[in-house]
N, C-alpha and C positions, 0 to 999 in steps of 0.2 A: 711564857718563856721560862726556861729552867732557871732555878736559883741555886746559889751555893752558899751554905753557911760556912763560917770559919774565916771569912775575910773581914777585917775590921773588928768591930766590937763583937763579943761573944753573942751568938744567936742572931746576928745581923744577916740580913739577906741581901745579896747583890745580884742585879740582873746579869745574866751571862749573855754575852754577845758572841755570835759565831766568829771565830778568828778570821781576821782579814776582811770581813764584810764592809765595815766602815772605811777602811783604808782603800779597798777596791772601788767603792762608790766615789770617794774623794778623788782617786786617780782618774776614774772615768770622767768625772765632772771637770777636772783640770784639763784633760785631754780635749774634751768637747769645747771648752772655753777657748783654749789655745787655737783650735781649728777655726772657730768662728772669728777670732781676732785676726788671724792670718788671712782668712778669706776677705774680711772687711778691708784690711790694709791693701791687699793685693788688688781689690776691685775698685778702690776709691779714685785714684787719679787716672786721667786718660793714659792708655798704654800705647806702645808702638803699634802702628797699623790703624789705630782709631783716629777718626776725625775729631778735632777739637770742637766742643760744643759751641754754639753761637751765643754771643752776649754783646751788650753795648755798655759803654762807660764814657765818662768825660776825661779829657786829658788835663794837664796842669794849667792849660790856657782857658779851660771851661768849654771847649768844643766837644761835641758828642761824636763817638766813633763806634764802628761795628767790627767785631772780630773777623768778619769776612774781608776786611781791608788787607789782611796778610796774605790772601790768596795771590798766587802768581809769583811769589818770591820765597826763598828760604828765609826762615826767621828763627832767631834765638829769642825765646820768650822766657823771662824770669819773673816769677810771681812771688810777691812778699805777702804773707798773711799775718804777720806780727810786727808791731811797731818797733821792736828791738832788733829787727833783722836787716836794717839798712846797710851796715858795714859789709855783711855777707853778700848782699845784692850788688853793692858796688864792686866787690871783688870778682863777681861773675863777669861784669862788663870789662873790668881791667884785664882779666885773664883772656877774655874773648878778643880784646884788641891786639893781643900778641899771637893769637892762634887761628883766628877766623878772618877771612877776607872781608873787606868793607862792603862787598856786594851782598853779603848776608845781612838782612834787616835785623835790627835790635829793637826789642819792645819790652816794656816792663808794666806789670800790673801791681798796683798797691791796693789790695783787697783786705781792709782792716775792719774790725768790729769795734768802732769807737763809740763812746757814750753818746746818748742822744743830744747832750748839750754842746757837743763839739760840732760846729757847722762844717759843711763841705768847703766853704771858703777858708775857714781857719785851717782845716786839714791841708788844703791845696797850698796855702801860703807857707805852712810849715814844710811841706814837701819841696817846694821851690828852693828853700834854703839849702837843701841837701842834694838836689838833682841839677846837673849842669843844664844851662839854658837851652842848648841845642838838643836836649833830650826831652823837653817838656811836652812836645806834641806826641811823642811815642811813650810817654809815661801816663798810664790811665789810672784813675783813682776812684775807688768806691769805699765810702766810710762805713757801709753797713755789711760788708762781707759777702755781697751778692755774687761777685765774680768767683770768689773762692767756693761758694756753694755750687755754682754752675759747673765748676771744674771738680767738685767733690774733694776739696783740699782742706785739711784741718789747720787750725792756727798753730804756727810753729815759728820760732825765730830763724830757722834754717829755710832758705828759699827753695822753691820748686823751679826747676829749669826744664824747658821743653825745646827740642829741636823739631821744627816743623818743615815739611817739604812744601813745594809750590801749590799743592792741592789742599793744604791745611791738615795733612795727616801727621801724626806724631811719629817721628823717626826714632827718638829716644827721649826718656824722661828720667830726671834725677831729682831726688829730694835730699839736698845736702850741699856740700862745699864745692866750689869750682875747682879747687886743686886736688879733689879726691880722684881716684882712678876712674870712677864712673863719670865724674864731671869733665875730666880731660877727654875721655872717650867721646862724650856728647859733643864737645867743641870740635874735636878732630873730625867727627862725622859731618858736621856742618861745613868744614873746610874742604871736604871732598867735592869734586865736580859732579 
């Protein structure tokens, strides 16, 4: 590589780098990384038109259920993947109560990655304190994050909400708050006949 005297100490040689080469490489790397991240986020959660993957879990009463149980009825499914998202999940169901007919089934998944020393029974007892008793059968819990992995959802305090049609296809999906424009649109979609 060519060198240039006169920069720094007298007689010192400094490597000359072609102008812009390092900057251009860094810009290309950033662009590639951004594209990969966008593709990963865009492809992670089930999207409209896709069928929700099958999985099973226990409700807060300890009974085992299959996701196929939602077939045959429209369903609002709210998924919590972080222990600190309970208030946001509750807000989804409170907002749905004012916008969605009672004929639309409501279901929630608590898919948390809890430490090995927290038993399923302990997690279930804790969840029962925060979930109304009439929703225990429709609140499914998994303490190892298996349902979140099946749905390809990352851990986040903001819930994931899905509007499902009678065939189990996703009509709309939102990762965020119920009172966001996207959240309200999802609930309004479930309210349509």
